N, C-alpha and C positions, 0 to 999 in steps of 0.2 A: 282940477282938471275933469274932464268927463270922460276922457279916450289917453291907453298910454300904449306905445308902440315894445314888444313884450320881446326877446331874441331868443332861438336857440328853444325851443321850435319859434317862428314869429308865428306875433298871436298880436291881437286886442284886447285890453281891460277897458273895461267898458262898467261905467258909474252914469246911467243914466237915471234920469228921474223916475221915480215910483216905479225900479228897478232895485232889484240883486246888484249887487256886483256879477258880472261876468265878461268868461275871455271865451274869445271864438280863436281858434287853434288856423289859423291861414296856410301854415303845415307848407312842408319842402313842395319848391318851388323850379321848374326846370329853370332862373336865370333868377338865381335871388338874392344879385345888383336891384332890380328894378322892380321886385317884390317888395323887397326890403323901403323902397321909397315909393310907391304907391301905399303900401300902409301908415305911412305916413300922411299923406296925402288923406288917405281915409281919418285914419284920428282925428288931423285939423277940419275933416268935413261936422264932428259930429258937435251937437249943441253941446255948448249955446257957440262956442264955436264957427256953427257952421248947420247947416239945414236941416242935418239928421238926426232925429230923436227919437227913433224906435226901436227896438232889438231887430224886428221886421226890418224891416228900413235897413237897420246897418247888416244883415245875412245878406239879403241879394246884391249889395252893394260889395259886397267878399266876394257872395262865389261870380260876378260880374269882372272884381279886381284876379281872383284863380285863372278867370278866362282869355282875359286881356295875358296878362303872361305867358302863358301857355302859347296861347296863338301866338301873340308876334315872338316867340322861341323855333314855331315850327317855323314862321315865314325866313329864322335869319336874325334874327337882333338877338344880340347877345349882351347889351351896354342896358348902364343905368338909366330912368326917366331925363337927366340932363344930355346923353346920347342921344333923346326919340328924335326921328327927320320928320315932314311933315308926309313924306312920301313910303316909309311905317305907318304914319296913326294914320295915315287921309286910307290906307290901304284897309288897315281894321276897321273902321270905321266905315270904309262902304259897303263894307260884308256881315254890319249888323243888325241888328234891329233898332231902334233909335232908343228904346229904353238902353243899353248899351254903349249906343255912342254918351249916350245926357248924364248916366253915371259916372264914365268914363272920364267926361268933363268938370264934372262936380270935384273926381279926384285931381286929377293934373291943378286945375283951378286953386287950391286947392292948396299943393304940395307949393303950386308955381310963388302965388303970397306968401304963404309961414316963409320960401328957403329960397328965393329966385335961381331955380334952377335950371330951367327949360330954354333952349333956342328961343333966337330972341323968331323965328319965323313960325317955331312951333308954339311957343308963347301965346303970337295972331291963330292961332289955328282954335287951341286948346278957348282963350276970350269972347272969337270971333263967334257967325252966325253956326247956326247947325244944317250939316250939311242934306241938301234938298235930293231925295230922294225922286227918280220917276217914280208916278202913277206907275199900275195892270195894265190901263189903257194904254197910256202913255209905250209901253212898251211893247203890246200885243202891237200898234202901230209901228213901233222903229222892226218887226219882226220880221211882221207880214206885207211892213210895203203897201200899208192903211194909209192912203190922204184924207188928212180932214177938210171938208166940206167950207174952206172962211170964205 
């Protein structure tokens, strides 16, 4: 196994190819149930089971995991990954950069593939197409009422 979830404190123990064994502490987060579920998903995303094979990449995914837990908690979400709703996840993704969406999709896909915990509407979102964000030009047109000359 290349990744194992440790408890108390929440952490990942990694054994990546060509690297010494490493522990990445995820730490105490305001929603420990969601944090533990996402840690399971992150562990399932690590090579050979998933696409993550570099320590720096795993660290960036860990940062995003922490961010997701904190922001969803600030929004009032207090449940586990099994209790995520389309509204909560969609609101998080819409205000996030595309890399945050990509990383959290990867984690949630791996978690659901391994444990089948997501509600069906959330599963459809996670395994579906990425959200399309308006371009800066579209935002400018909407804000200032500029009509394109079609």
